[in-house]
GUGUDO-486848 format. One record per residue (C-alpha): x, z, y; residue number from 0. Coordinates in steps of 0.02 Angstrom, whole numbers, plus 50000, padded with zeros to 5 digits. Example, Ala and Ser with C-alpha at 12.3 -4.5 7.8 and 13.67 -1.06 7.14 Angstrom:
> east, up, north, resi
> 50615, 50390, 49775, 0
> 50684, 50357, 49947, 1
! end
This chain:
> east, up, north, resi
> 49483, 50530, 50811, 0
> 49414, 50635, 50729, 1
> 49381, 50559, 50550, 2
> 49541, 50510, 50566, 3
> 49605, 50669, 50601, 4
> 49539, 50741, 50459, 5
> 49641, 50657, 50342, 6
> 49784, 50794, 50366, 7
> 49644, 50899, 50279, 8
> 49695, 50886, 50060, 9
> 49495, 50931, 50053, 10
> 49445, 50784, 50155, 11
> 49564, 50667, 50088, 12
> 49521, 50720, 49908, 13
> 49330, 50672, 50000, 14
> 49355, 50520, 50054, 15
> 49499, 50422, 49923, 16
> 49608, 50400, 50087, 17
> 49774, 50435, 50159, 18
> 49857, 50411, 50344, 19
> 49998, 50343, 50331, 20
> 50093, 50377, 50489, 21
> 50254, 50278, 50583, 22
> 50324, 50083, 50562, 23
> 50408, 50068, 50386, 24
> 50253, 50137, 50308, 25
> 50120, 50040, 50388, 26
> 50240, 49903, 50357, 27
> 50263, 49934, 50180, 28
> 50061, 49958, 50158, 29
> 50026, 49787, 50242, 30
> 50167, 49706, 50119, 31
> 50112, 49797, 49941, 32
> 49924, 49824, 49960, 33
> 49848, 49746, 50113, 34
> 49661, 49729, 50034, 35
> 49669, 49952, 50037, 36
> 49708, 49954, 50202, 37
> 49526, 50013, 50296, 38
> 49617, 50009, 50472, 39
> 49772, 49981, 50549, 40
> 49803, 50097, 50723, 41
> 49946, 50043, 50843, 42
> 49976, 50034, 51021, 43
> 50020, 49885, 51172, 44
> 50197, 49919, 51155, 45
> 50219, 49941, 50984, 46
> 50118, 49780, 50939, 47
> 50231, 49700, 50990, 48
> 50373, 49764, 50926, 49
> 50301, 49776, 50739, 50
> 50265, 49592, 50753, 51
> 50327, 49561, 50582, 52
> 50172, 49663, 50500, 53
> 50041, 49684, 50629, 54
> 50024, 49488, 50664, 55
> 50024, 49454, 50464, 56
> 49885, 49634, 50466, 57
> 49763, 49529, 50569, 58
> 49805, 49345, 50437, 59
> 49750, 49476, 50294, 60
> 49594, 49518, 50350, 61
> 49656, 49709, 50394, 62
> 49569, 49798, 50562, 63
> 49664, 49817, 50672, 64
> 49632, 49929, 50842, 65
> 49737, 49955, 50996, 66
> 49733, 50126, 51027, 67
> 49845, 50223, 51167, 68
> 49983, 50348, 51160, 69
> 49851, 50514, 51188, 70
> 49717, 50451, 51060, 71
> 49843, 50414, 50919, 72
> 49957, 50584, 50945, 73
> 49771, 50657, 50930, 74
> 49759, 50585, 50798, 75
> 49916, 50591, 50696, 76
> 49978, 50748, 50608, 77
> 50170, 50684, 50649, 78
> 50247, 50762, 50826, 79
> 50297, 50554, 50835, 80
> 50195, 50456, 50722, 81
> 50293, 50302, 50862, 82
> 50138, 50199, 50905, 83
> 50057, 50156, 50741, 84
> 49990, 50225, 50581, 85
> 49842, 50138, 50462, 86
> 49682, 50231, 50365, 87
> 49718, 50183, 50172, 88
> 49635, 50183, 50010, 89
> 49707, 50310, 49911, 90
> 49711, 50234, 49714, 91
> 49781, 50329, 49590, 92
> 49846, 50311, 49423, 93
> 49835, 50410, 49241, 94
> 50017, 50455, 49139, 95
> 49908, 50327, 49002, 96
> 49925, 50185, 49109, 97
> 50124, 50221, 49149, 98
> 50168, 50270, 48949, 99
> 50047, 50094, 48922, 100
> 50196, 49988, 49038, 101
> 50319, 50052, 48896, 102
> 50425, 50144, 49032, 103
> 50625, 50166, 49033, 104
> 50665, 50270, 49159, 105
> 50533, 50415, 49249, 106
> 50540, 50600, 49279, 107
> 50430, 50744, 49319, 108
> 50435, 50863, 49456, 109
> 50369, 51039, 49396, 110
> 50275, 51147, 49533, 111
> 50355, 51066, 49682, 112
> 50309, 51146, 49828, 113
> 50386, 51044, 49969, 114
> 50317, 50905, 50044, 115
> 50505, 50843, 50107, 116
> 50557, 50862, 49953, 117
> 50415, 50768, 49844, 118
> 50413, 50622, 49960, 119
> 50643, 50611, 49943, 120
> 50590, 50597, 49759, 121
> 50505, 50466, 49781, 122
> 50600, 50365, 49882, 123
> 50736, 50383, 49792, 124
> 50656, 50347, 49646, 125
> 50601, 50195, 49691, 126
> 50791, 50124, 49749, 127
> 50836, 50201, 49575, 128
> 50713, 50064, 49495, 129
> 50625, 50182, 49414, 130
> 50437, 50158, 49336, 131
> 50347, 50316, 49378, 132
> 50348, 50496, 49483, 133
> 50273, 50612, 49357, 134
> 50166, 50792, 49451, 135
> 50132, 50933, 49398, 136
> 49948, 51026, 49444, 137
> 50008, 51165, 49556, 138
> 50108, 51029, 49664, 139
> 50112, 51001, 49845, 140
> 49994, 50853, 49877, 141
> 50080, 50678, 49874, 142
> 49941, 50622, 49965, 143
> 49977, 50734, 50118, 144
> 50036, 50646, 50280, 145
> 50229, 50737, 50284, 146
> 50243, 50655, 50083, 147
> 50197, 50503, 50139, 148
> 50318, 50499, 50276, 149
> 50441, 50545, 50189, 150
> 50421, 50412, 50061, 151
> 50457, 50278, 50198, 152
> 50328, 50173, 50127, 153
> 50394, 50202, 49939, 154
> 50232, 50275, 49870, 155
> 50153, 50109, 49866, 156
> 50318, 50015, 49762, 157
> 50295, 50117, 49625, 158
> 50155, 50239, 49506, 159
> 50152, 50409, 49549, 160
> 50063, 50497, 49431, 161
> 49997, 50669, 49493, 162
> 49884, 50828, 49436, 163
> 49998, 50852, 49273, 164
> 49987, 50996, 49141, 165
> 50167, 51009, 49079, 166
> 50141, 51036, 48905, 167
> 50026, 50899, 48875, 168
> 50133, 50791, 48975, 169
> 50280, 50835, 48864, 170
> 50193, 50817, 48699, 171
> 50113, 50633, 48796, 172
> 50308, 50584, 48806, 173
> 50385, 50610, 48663, 174
> 50254, 50516, 48568, 175
> 50287, 50375, 48663, 176
> 50473, 50388, 48616, 177
> 50555, 50429, 48783, 178
> 50671, 50579, 48775, 179
> 50682, 50706, 48910, 180
> 50829, 50798, 48985, 181
> 50771, 50951, 49058, 182
> 50894, 50980, 49209, 183
> 50969, 51141, 49233, 184
> 51125, 51222, 49269, 185
> 51106, 51323, 49117, 186
> 51138, 51137, 49036, 187
> 51299, 51136, 48926, 188
> 51320, 50959, 48954, 189
> 51332, 50863, 49116, 190
> 51266, 50711, 49141, 191
> 51387, 50616, 49112, 192
> 51402, 50656, 48942, 193
> 51230, 50616, 48864, 194
> 51164, 50465, 48836, 195
> 51054, 50359, 48942, 196
> 51031, 50175, 48900, 197
> 50891, 50240, 48790, 198
> 50701, 50293, 48896, 199
> 50713, 50461, 48960, 200
> 50623, 50569, 49080, 201
> 50717, 50688, 49196, 202
> 50618, 50856, 49208, 203
> 50625, 50930, 49359, 204
> 50600, 51116, 49406, 205
> 50534, 51185, 49571, 206
> 50649, 51250, 49732, 207
> 50642, 51381, 49700, 208
> 50657, 51482, 49513, 209
> 50687, 51294, 49418, 210
> 50608, 51258, 49269, 211
> 50516, 51403, 49148, 212
> 50583, 51444, 48996, 213
> 50449, 51373, 48904, 214
> 50482, 51186, 48958, 215
> 50663, 51195, 48954, 216
> 50643, 51223, 48780, 217
> 50510, 51097, 48749, 218
> 50628, 50947, 48810, 219
> 50752, 50868, 48693, 220
> 50929, 50920, 48784, 221
> 50969, 51032, 48917, 222
> 51106, 50936, 49052, 223
> 51151, 50992, 49228, 224
> 51253, 50884, 49377, 225
> 51401, 50945, 49389, 226
> 51495, 51069, 49549, 227
> 51667, 51008, 49586, 228
> 51637, 51127, 49759, 229
> 51600, 51273, 49792, 230
> 51402, 51261, 49844, 231
> 51286, 51367, 49735, 232
> 51180, 51215, 49708, 233
> 51098, 51062, 49749, 234
> 50937, 50999, 49840, 235
> 50809, 50963, 49728, 236
> 50776, 50795, 49792, 237
> 50979, 50768, 49821, 238
> 50994, 50828, 49619, 239
> 50841, 50710, 49554, 240
> 50921, 50550, 49644, 241
> 51074, 50591, 49558, 242
> 51010, 50605, 49377, 243
> 50899, 50458, 49435, 244
> 51077, 50345, 49495, 245
> 51166, 50377, 49333, 246
> 51000, 50340, 49222, 247
> 50993, 50170, 49306, 248
> 51200, 50132, 49309, 249
> 51172, 50170, 49137, 250
> 51045, 50077, 49081, 251
> 51100, 49911, 49205, 252
> 51290, 49903, 49094, 253
> 51291, 49735, 49033, 254
! end
C-alpha cells in the first residue's frame, strides 16, 4: 500500500519509472494498449465483475490482478473515489527526435502549462483529433501525476507525449523538420479560418495565466487567434487547444 501510494509523489515516480492509473477508463486503455507495461492491477470484488471486459483479458495476458477492499484501494490512490480499480504501469518516455523521425503532420507544443487538468485534457483532445504527439516544455506540470493521468482518460497510452523540452530548441527542431510553428494567441491578426492548415504544423500554446512569451511568439511562423463572437474575454487553454487541433484535423482530412 505504501509503495503504491508513494507514486503520488513525483520523486518516487522518477525513481521507479512507474505511474499510478486510477479508474476504469484509464486502466482499460492500459490493458488494451500497453499490457506488457502493467506491473500490478488492483480491483475490488464488485469492480472485477463490473469491469470483466478488461480484468479478464488482463489476467489472460499475465497481468498480476490483486483483489482489494474499497478501503485499501482508497488508501493507495490519489483520487477520492478511484471507482474500484487502479494499476501500476511502467512509464516509457519518448523523445522529440523519435517523434520528428515519423514525419508528423499535426503536433501541439504546450509551453509552461501548470494545471494538471488542462494538460490531461489537451492530451485527450489531441488523441481525439488524430494528432501525432503532444510536446510539453520544461517548467510544466508533471504529465505522470495522478491528476493528469486521470484527466487523459487513457489517451496517455495512445500517442507519444514528450516532456521537459526547451522551448527555443524545440521551435528550431520543428523548423528544421519542416513543421510550421503556429502561435495561438489573441493578438494574432489572422484567425484559424484564415491560415493554411493543410501542411505539417505544430500549434504552440502559452501558459494559462500569461499566455505566450514574446520571444516564443516571435519565433513562430505565424500568430493565429481563435475568434470570439460573444462577450467572453478568452478561452480556457484546453478548450482553445482542442479547437485549434480539430480545425487542423478538418483541414487535413478534406478530400
